[in-house]
N, C-alpha and C positions, 0 to 999 in steps of 0.2 A: 600863739598856741595853735597846735595842729592836732587833729584827730584822724583816724583812718577812714572814717565814714561820717555822714551826717545823721543817718538813721540807724538805730540799733534795736534789738529785740531783747526781752527778758531772757536771761541766760548768757547773753553776749557779754564781752568785756570791752570797755572803752580803753584804748591805748592813747593817752594824751601826752604830747610833747610840748614843753614850753622852751622857746629858743631865746637865748640871751647873748650878750657880747661874748666872744670866744674866751676871753680871760675872766669872764664873770664867775663869781663864787658866791655861795650863800644858799638860801632855801627858797623854793617856790611852793606856794600853798594852792591847793586845788579844792574848790568847793563845788558840790553837786547841789543844785537848788531846784526845788519843786514847789509849786504854789507859793512862791515868795518865802519859802522856809529852807534854810540850809539843812539838808538831810545827811550830808557826809562831808568831812574835811580830811584831806590827806596832805602830807608834806613830802617833798622830794629834794634832795641835795642837787645842786647844779654841778655837773661834771662836763668839762670841755664845751661849755656854752649851752648845755641841754639839761633839762630836768624831765624825767619820764615817770609816769605812773600807769598802772592798769587798774581799772575800776570794774569789778563784776556787777552786772545789773540784776538785782533781785526783783521780786514782785513788788517790794516796797518802793522801788524806783521806776515803776511802770508809769506810762503817761508822758506828758511833756515835761522835760527837765532841761536845764542848761548847766553848762560847766564853766566855771570861772577860775582863772589862774591869776595869782598876784604875787608880787614880791615887794618886801619892805626894804627900801633903799637905806643906806647908812644915814642919809639926811632925814629919814622918817617919811619921805614921800612914798606913796603906794603906787606901783605901776601894775595895771590890770588889763587882762584881755578876757573876753567872754566868747 
């Protein structure tokens, strides 16, 4: 997973990209976590080996947060990056 920056301010949007195998298909899920609580979950379809989302940062997401991206493989295994 990649983002444009490491630090953001309220009002900014995080553009996150999850990279997979070029022929990969399916869905990537993105979770925004604050204080060990999932505040927001979004899903993006994989196209040409990439899944992208834009997350606007509201006042509710101010402070320290982290972004987690994961994919559930056909075998049921979860592949995750934070």
